[in-house]
RODO-2510 file (C-alpha; in nm, 4 decimals, decimal comma):
residues 416
     n   res          X          Y          Z
     1     m    10,1392    12,6023    14,1325
     2     t     9,8914    12,5963    13,8438
     3     l     9,9205    12,2896    13,6223
     4     v     9,8050    12,3163    13,2623
     5     e     9,8516    12,1056    12,9533
     6     i    10,1228    12,2477    12,7289
     7     n    10,1522    12,1082    12,3782
     8     f    10,5136    12,1080    12,2595
     9     d    10,5094    12,0909    11,8810
    10     g    10,8114    11,9938    11,6759
    11     i    10,9346    12,2613    11,4369
    12     v    10,9775    12,0867    11,1015
    13     g    11,3477    12,0786    11,0188
    14     p    11,5145    12,2204    10,7067
    15     s    11,6062    11,8699    10,5802
    16     h    11,2405    11,7524    10,5640
    17     n    11,2238    11,4997    10,2798
    18     y    11,0367    11,1940    10,1541
    19     a    11,2784    10,9011    10,1593
    20     g    11,0194    10,6398    10,2587
    21     l    11,2232    10,5150    10,5532
    22     s    10,9377    10,4058    10,7807
    23     l    10,8280    10,0445    10,7250
    24     g    10,4616    10,0085    10,8168
    25     n    10,3855    10,3765    10,7557
    26     i    10,1615    10,3715    10,4485
    27     a    10,1802    10,7464    10,3819
    28     s    10,5586    10,7503    10,4053
    29     a    10,5892    10,4598    10,1618
    30     s    10,3402    10,6052     9,9130
    31     h    10,5224    10,9391     9,8917
    32     k    10,8733    10,7950     9,8698
    33     g    11,0722    10,9851     9,6107
    34     d    10,8459    11,2896     9,5963
    35     a    10,9898    11,6384     9,6174
    36     s    10,9442    11,7904     9,9634
    37     f    10,8847    12,1496    10,0701
    38     p    11,0573    12,2105    10,4055
    39     r    10,9706    12,5796    10,4267
    40     a    10,6004    12,5186    10,3676
    41     a    10,6046    12,2252    10,6094
    42     a    10,7562    12,4318    10,8891
    43     l    10,5189    12,7231    10,8306
    44     q    10,2193    12,4874    10,8323
    45     g    10,3345    12,3644    11,1717
    46     i    10,3697    12,7173    11,3099
    47     a    10,0218    12,8013    11,1802
    48     k     9,8797    12,5041    11,3712
    49     m    10,0510    12,6248    11,6878
    50     r     9,9157    12,9759    11,6351
    51     g     9,5662    12,8336    11,6030
    52     n     9,5884    12,6636    11,9409
    53     m     9,7288    12,9763    12,1048
    54     a     9,4369    13,1726    11,9592
    55     r     9,2069    12,9253    12,1351
    56     g     9,3664    13,0192    12,4659
    57     l     9,5902    12,7140    12,5022
    58     a     9,9493    12,7004    12,6257
    59     q    10,1940    12,6202    12,3472
    60     g    10,5590    12,5187    12,3412
    61     f    10,7939    12,3800    12,0803
    62     l    11,0944    12,1545    12,0352
    63     l    11,3648    12,2260    11,7811
    64     p    11,4994    12,0333    11,4822
    65     l    11,7871    11,8010    11,5629
    66     p    12,1289    11,8413    11,3956
    67     r    12,1084    11,7116    11,0396
    68     p    12,2699    11,5601    10,8485
    69     n    12,3935    11,3507    11,1390
    70     g    12,7647    11,3326    11,0686
    71     q    12,8298    11,0876    11,3511
    72     l    12,5788    10,8389    11,2087
    73     l    12,7362    10,8729    10,8627
    74     r    13,0786    10,8013    11,0142
    75     d    12,9499    10,5098    11,2206
    76     l    12,8012    10,3528    10,9090
    77     a    13,1162    10,4295    10,7036
    78     v    12,8931    10,5813    10,4374
    79     d    13,0570    10,6199    10,0953
    80     d    12,9521    10,6220     9,7299
    81     s    12,8692    10,2502     9,7452
    82     t    12,6335    10,2838    10,0427
    83     p    12,2583    10,2271     9,9873
    84     r    12,0834    10,5616     9,9646
    85     q    11,8494    10,4629    10,2467
    86     l    12,1412    10,4772    10,4923
    87     t    12,2456    10,8203    10,3726
    88     a    11,8858    10,9395    10,3872
    89     a    11,8521    10,8183    10,7469
    90     a    12,1177    11,0665    10,8562
    91     w    11,9177    11,3477    10,6902
    92     s    11,5800    11,2552    10,8374
    93     a    11,3706    11,5352    10,9900
    94     s    11,1487    11,2848    11,1725
    95     s    11,2127    11,4459    11,5126
    96     m    10,9404    11,6924    11,4048
    97     w    10,6956    11,4288    11,5350
    98     t    10,7429    11,5034    11,9025
    99     a    10,4727    11,2564    12,0078
   100     n    10,7674    11,0155    11,9793
   101     a    11,0085    11,2362    12,1731
   102     a    10,9222    11,0957    12,5166
   103     t    10,6622    10,9492    12,7472
   104     v    10,5402    11,2034    13,0025
   105     s    10,3818    11,1388    13,3431
   106     p    10,2543    11,4557    13,5144
   107     a    10,3410    11,5315    13,8749
   108     p     9,9996    11,4301    14,0206
   109     d    10,0551    11,0722    13,8963
   110     t    10,4081    11,0127    14,0251
   111     a    10,5410    10,8983    14,3610
   112     d    10,7762    11,1950    14,4078
   113     g    10,5347    11,4628    14,2852
   114     r    10,7512    11,5618    13,9879
   115     c    10,6726    11,5459    13,6173
   116     h    10,8731    11,2572    13,4688
   117     l    10,9891    11,2346    13,1069
   118     t    11,1589    10,9357    12,9438
   119     p    11,2957    10,9882    12,5912
   120     a    11,1840    10,7176    12,3496
   121     n    11,4643    10,4984    12,2131
   122     l    11,2806    10,4458    11,8793
   123     v    11,5133    10,1564    11,7996
   124     t    11,2861     9,9841    11,5471
   125     m    11,3837    10,2289    11,2717
   126     l    11,7404    10,3510    11,2078
   127     h    11,6363    10,7025    11,1089
   128     r    11,4499    10,7408    11,4376
   129     g    11,6796    10,5430    11,6666
   130     q    11,9461    10,8128    11,6267
   131     e    11,7232    11,0799    11,7812
   132     w    11,7001    11,0225    12,1531
   133     p    12,0403    11,1540    12,2765
   134     d    11,9824    11,4899    12,1046
   135     t    11,6192    11,4916    12,2110
   136     k    11,7279    11,4394    12,5695
   137     r    11,9632    11,7377    12,5434
   138     q    11,6603    11,9565    12,4685
   139     l    11,4464    11,7991    12,7387
   140     d    11,7253    11,8489    12,9917
   141     i    11,7218    12,2210    12,9147
   142     a    11,3484    12,2778    12,8694
   143     f    11,2633    12,0805    13,1845
   144     g    11,5822    12,1442    13,3774
   145     d    11,4133    12,2499    13,7015
   146     a    11,4918    11,9412    13,9099
   147     q    11,2415    12,0455    14,1747
   148     h    10,9582    11,9947    13,9276
   149     f    11,0910    11,7577    13,6581
   150     a    11,2868    11,4345    13,6224
   151     v    11,4289    11,3517    13,2779
   152     h    11,5424    10,9887    13,2488
   153     e    11,7672    10,8020    13,0112
   154     a    11,5932    10,6028    12,7376
   155     v    11,4821    10,2454    12,8055
   156     p    11,7577     9,9988    12,7027
   157     p    11,7322     9,9250    12,3292
   158     s    11,6488     9,5580    12,3826
   159     f    11,2897     9,6829    12,4110
   160     g    11,1503     9,9244    12,1546
   161     d    10,9873    10,2362    12,2981
   162     e    10,7973    10,4869    12,0835
   163     g    10,7041    10,7412    12,3491
   164     a    10,3747    10,9214    12,3904
   165     a    10,2410    10,7879    12,0592
   166     n    10,1604    10,4662    12,2482
   167     h    10,0574    10,6273    12,5770
   168     m     9,7329    10,7913    12,6897
   169     r     9,6222    10,9548    13,0138
   170     l     9,2712    10,9706    13,1612
   171     c     9,1902    11,2198    13,4373
   172     e     8,9140    11,4404    13,5768
   173     g     9,1243    11,7444    13,4909
   174     h     9,4822    11,7858    13,3730
   175     g     9,5962    11,8884    13,7198
   176     a     9,4279    11,5926    13,8921
   177     c     9,5712    11,2471    13,9524
   178     g     9,5047    11,0262    13,6508
   179     a     9,5295    10,6764    13,5074
   180     e     9,7943    10,6086    13,2446
   181     v     9,7331    10,3703    12,9554
   182     f    10,0248    10,2040    12,7760
   183     v     9,9541    10,0346    12,4428
   184     y    10,2005     9,7780    12,3062
   185     g    10,2192     9,5478    12,0083
   186     k    10,3284     9,1893    11,9491
   187     q    10,5645     9,0835    11,6733
   188     g    10,4806     8,8466    11,3930
   189     g    10,2616     9,0520    11,1637
   190     r    10,3082     9,2156    10,8251
   191     f    10,4788     9,5190    10,9813
   192     p    10,6933     9,5475    11,2941
   193     a    10,5208     9,6183    11,6256
   194     r    10,7311     9,9082    11,7481
   195     q    10,6222     9,9333    12,1124
   196     h    10,7351     9,6508    12,3408
   197     e    10,5302     9,5688    12,6474
   198     q    10,8409     9,5583    12,8673
   199     a    10,9443     9,9054    12,7522
   200     s    10,6047    10,0363    12,8635
   201     r    10,6323     9,8638    13,1993
   202     a    10,9849     9,9960    13,2496
   203     v    10,8681    10,3527    13,1838
   204     a    10,5853    10,3123    13,4353
   205     r    10,8357    10,1972    13,6977
   206     l    11,0834    10,4742    13,6151
   207     h    10,8090    10,7306    13,6611
   208     g    10,6993    10,5906    13,9973
   209     l    10,3402    10,5313    13,8890
   210     d    10,0833    10,3590    14,1072
   211     s    10,0358    10,0108    13,9614
   212     d     9,6608    10,0345    14,0228
   213     a     9,6495    10,3433    13,7974
   214     c     9,8427    10,1831    13,5093
   215     v     9,6807     9,9883    13,2275
   216     f     9,8728     9,7839    12,9682
   217     i     9,6775     9,7010    12,6536
   218     e     9,7690     9,5173    12,3351
   219     q     9,7114     9,7030    12,0102
   220     n     9,5062     9,5162    11,7504
   221     p     9,7492     9,3311    11,5185
   222     e     9,5059     9,4031    11,2339
   223     a     9,5483     9,7752    11,2974
   224     i     9,9281     9,7483    11,2842
   225     a     9,9048     9,5437    10,9636
   226     a     9,6767     9,8097    10,8125
   227     g     9,9323    10,0838    10,8824
   228     a     9,8584    10,1968    11,2394
   229     f    10,2244    10,1803    11,3384
   230     h    10,1436    10,3750    11,6583
   231     n     9,8367    10,3631    11,8813
   232     d     9,7739    10,7336    11,8197
   233     v     9,6762    10,6471    11,4625
   234     v     9,3655    10,4672    11,5939
   235     a     9,2925    10,6193    11,9378
   236     v     9,3336    10,9443    12,1328
   237     a     9,2367    11,0368    12,4890
   238     n     9,1793    11,3593    12,6790
   239     e     9,0627    11,3938    13,0392
   240     r     8,7637    11,1561    13,0721
   241     v     8,7222    11,0872    12,6992
   242     l     8,8687    10,8066    12,4898
   243     l     8,8070    10,8518    12,1167
   244     t     8,8851    10,5246    11,9443
   245     h     8,8229    10,3160    11,6386
   246     a     8,6291     9,9960    11,7070
   247     r     8,9288     9,7907    11,5889
   248     a     9,2028     9,9729    11,7795
   249     f     9,2759     9,7088    12,0441
   250     a     9,3288     9,3338    12,0362
   251     d     9,0429     9,2926    12,2862
   252     q     8,8299     9,6041    12,2471
   253     q     8,5795     9,5384    12,5269
   254     g     8,8500     9,4024    12,7531
   255     a     9,0456     9,7230    12,6994
   256     y     8,7487     9,9356    12,8041
   257     e     8,6969     9,7224    13,1144
   258     a     9,0636     9,7447    13,2124
   259     i     9,0682    10,1216    13,1735
   260     r     8,7433    10,1606    13,3690
   261     a     8,8893     9,9555    13,6528
   262     a     9,1652    10,2166    13,6842
   263     f     8,9487    10,5143    13,5872
   264     p     8,5751    10,4573    13,6468
   265     a     8,4716    10,7914    13,4927
   266     l     8,5850    10,6814    13,1447
   267     e     8,3666    10,8049    12,8580
   268     v     8,4211    10,6155    12,5323
   269     v     8,3481    10,7627    12,1912
   270     e     8,3820    10,4680    11,9549
   271     v     8,3830    10,5011    11,5770
   272     p     8,2355    10,1817    11,4302
   273     e     8,3890    10,0045    11,1331
   274     e     8,0603    10,0432    10,9433
   275     a     8,0872    10,4220    10,9672
   276     v     8,4601    10,4611    10,9006
   277     s     8,6689    10,1655    10,7918
   278     l     9,0004    10,1033    10,9634
   279     e     9,1769    10,1736    10,6346
   280     e     8,9993    10,5081    10,5879
   281     a     9,0685    10,6072    10,9478
   282     i     9,4378    10,5426    10,8869
   283     r     9,4410    10,7176    10,5485
   284     t     9,2812    11,0347    10,6858
   285     y     9,4353    11,0237    11,0358
   286     l     9,1025    11,0927    11,2043
   287     f     9,2456    10,9703    11,5352
   288     n     9,5891    11,1257    11,4921
   289     a     9,4262    11,4440    11,6107
   290     q     9,4619    11,6792    11,9035
   291     l     9,1771    11,6255    12,1467
   292     l     9,1861    11,9431    12,3547
   293     t     9,0039    12,0964    12,6478
   294     l     8,9306    12,4609    12,5678
   295     p     8,9275    12,7357    12,8331
   296     d     8,5463    12,7160    12,8554
   297     g     8,5686    12,3457    12,9491
   298     t     8,4418    12,2067    12,6177
   299     m     8,6463    11,9742    12,4000
   300     a     8,7663    12,0299    12,0452
   301     l     8,9251    11,7861    11,8028
   302     v     9,1938    11,9287    11,5718
   303     v     9,2090    11,7022    11,2653
   304     p     9,3929    11,7052    10,9317
   305     e     9,2168    11,8653    10,6341
   306     e     9,2123    11,5168    10,4812
   307     c     8,9314    11,4277    10,7229
   308     r     8,7015    11,6932    10,5762
   309     e     8,7746    11,5593    10,2274
   310     s     8,6571    11,2065    10,3178
   311     a     8,2830    11,1463    10,2797
   312     s     8,2708    10,8700    10,5406
   313     v     8,4895    11,0467    10,7978
   314     w     8,3181    11,3824    10,7680
   315     g     7,9792    11,2162    10,7673
   316     w     8,0638    11,0547    11,1009
   317     v     8,1981    11,3882    11,2327
   318     e     7,8755    11,5696    11,1459
   319     q     7,6681    11,2940    11,3042
   320     m     7,8786    11,3128    11,6207
   321     l     7,8501    11,6912    11,6441
   322     a     7,4727    11,6677    11,6015
   323     g     7,4551    11,4523    11,9128
   324     n     7,5185    11,5394    12,2740
   325     g     7,8666    11,3956    12,3100
   326     p     8,1683    11,5469    12,4832
   327     i     8,3433    11,6685    12,1655
   328     r     8,1746    11,9903    12,0563
   329     q     8,4066    12,1193    11,7818
   330     v     8,6090    11,9577    11,5030
   331     i     8,8709    12,1883    11,3542
   332     p     9,0539    12,0900    11,0318
   333     v     9,4113    12,2169    10,9861
   334     d     9,6529    12,2043    10,6940
   335     v     9,9552    11,9896    10,7792
   336     r     9,9787    11,8235    10,4380
   337     q    10,3571    11,8207    10,4226
   338     s    10,3697    11,6277    10,7494
   339     m    10,0784    11,4043    10,6502
   340     a    10,2571    11,2961    10,3339
   341     n    10,5261    11,1455    10,5563
   342     g    10,2736    10,9893    10,7949
   343     g    10,2351    11,2478    11,0704
   344     g     9,9135    11,4291    11,1618
   345     p     9,8383    11,6922    11,4271
   346     a     9,8884    11,4451    11,7142
   347     c    10,2258    11,3276    11,5832
   348     l    10,3504    11,6861    11,5839
   349     r    10,3017    11,7453    11,9566
   350     l    10,4137    11,6214    12,2971
   351     r    10,1687    11,6846    12,5814
   352     v    10,3262    11,8016    12,9067
   353     v    10,1145    11,8907    13,2107
   354     a    10,3142    12,1473    13,4077
   355     d    10,3223    12,4996    13,5415
   356     p    10,4585    12,7071    13,2482
   357     a    10,6614    12,9094    13,5000
   358     t    10,8726    12,5984    13,5692
   359     v    10,9622    12,5448    13,1999
   360     d    11,2575    12,7176    13,0319
   361     n    11,0832    13,0122    12,8669
   362     r    11,2906    12,9764    12,5491
   363     f    11,0781    12,6702    12,4613
   364     l    10,7429    12,8445    12,5146
   365     l    10,5682    13,0148    12,2250
   366     d    10,3907    13,3479    12,2012
   367     a    10,2851    13,5536    11,9000
   368     a    10,6015    13,7630    11,8891
   369     k    10,8263    13,4574    11,9086
   370     a    10,6212    13,2863    11,6383
   371     d    10,6858    13,5912    11,4168
   372     r    11,0596    13,5577    11,4757
   373     i    11,0604    13,1847    11,4047
   374     e    10,8606    13,2325    11,0851
   375     a    11,1041    13,5005    10,9689
   376     v    11,4020    13,2681    11,0110
   377     i    11,2206    12,9854    10,8340
   378     a    11,1176    13,2090    10,5445
   379     e    11,4751    13,3292    10,5009
   380     t    11,6778    13,0115    10,5545
   381     w    11,4693    12,6922    10,5134
   382     p    11,5012    12,5310    10,1665
   383     e    11,1877    12,5842     9,9616
   384     r    11,2126    12,2472     9,7876
   385     i    11,4268    11,9343     9,8164
   386     e    11,4454    11,6761     9,5401
   387     p    11,5281    11,3164     9,6379
   388     s    11,8497    11,3331     9,4344
   389     e    11,9744    11,6189     9,6535
   390     i    11,9938    11,4093     9,9705
   391     g    12,3656    11,3757    10,0411
   392     d    12,4600    11,6900     9,8489
   393     a    12,7303    11,8890    10,0316
   394     g    12,5859    12,2253     9,9303
   395     l    12,2416    12,1368    10,0603
   396     a    12,3980    12,0031    10,3801
   397     d    12,5630    12,3413    10,4377
   398     r    12,2280    12,5181    10,3872
   399     v    12,0488    12,2837    10,6293
   400     v    12,3146    12,3278    10,8973
   401     a    12,3133    12,7054    10,8553
   402     a    11,9341    12,7239    10,8729
   403     r    11,9173    12,5348    11,2009
   404     k    12,2013    12,7440    11,3432
   405     a    12,0170    13,0638    11,2530
   406     l    11,7058    12,9479    11,4379
   407     l    11,8975    12,8417    11,7488
   408     q    12,0778    13,1730    11,7604
   409     e    11,7536    13,3671    11,7151
   410     l    11,6054    13,1827    12,0113
   411     g    11,9125    13,2114    12,2327
   412     l    11,9717    12,8350    12,2346
   413     g    12,3255    12,8261    12,1059
   414     e    12,4128    12,5520    12,3563
   415     l    12,2283    12,3087    12,1260
   416     l    12,4622    12,3743    11,8323
***
């Protein structure tokens, strides 16, 4: 069995909008009330996936969840007197950010030699807390081979869990046994800390991880207060490399020491505050990037276009590339529609190390399937949604029909 890293990107749903529902997400708040462009957003996401396939990387996808969520609207007894934020929550397309879909531990790390996935409960935010049951339905299908995968229930909602956005893995190669790093926050700051330490520890136990290969680190409260609502806004790891801002963790040097104790081969690439401020790193999502190992063994960093437009960020990138570090390419991509709601390239993907032959092929992407998906999006996704349209019955019918068309095109009618 050949294990490779497969990036499962979320297809941006037809109800993509800017309702500003995510407290602590600076981009989401700053674009609240703007018109959104679901068709362009979805096509930008497909283009990013095509780029990674062109680089020789395995690519999968997860599908939009059913929206508007009629059950949530009924549970909240939504009527004309209801605050618009509650109505908007039921329309949210936030499942596009599949870094929050689940935490994934590859087979080499687990006691039973299977890849384990635990859907994130996302309970801190209403619009996200509704996702996990429908997300699990997809995971149960995509990773339904019980010989190779175990899909768990979400951690009980007493403890907030945000999935892979607060989880990193260090290894000598994706198919080798690795060390898993869980990053949590503590409450009491300007914005809520969404990842609870006990949720992280529960996931590690569920997955049967070796305690000596698990590291639990506190995120810097200053980073959360500045808008780094997930660890992947200030740090990203791939194989032996940890790319991090100097203010990512509550105890930066202690974090490095703890990770090295579990994974001695750690190679840290630290971006100092003097080169790129924490605020600029968050604004441009330098760290919310895909750090990838290419087929030739070199590493590339896929970043938002916003990074190239920042003098300080791009200056640091050019300085890094001029050196002899492990990251040899930096590739900007256009995901502006996602970025305006606070999600960069890393938010849009869930990393799963597996043999592609063990995954339901309907969730794996190739060029021909990308053509088919793009055709459905071009024909059925709304071009533009104004904030005042959220809750409109006619738009709801269009959104439901668009998702149905995509599921039928892909032979996934069981998700209707």
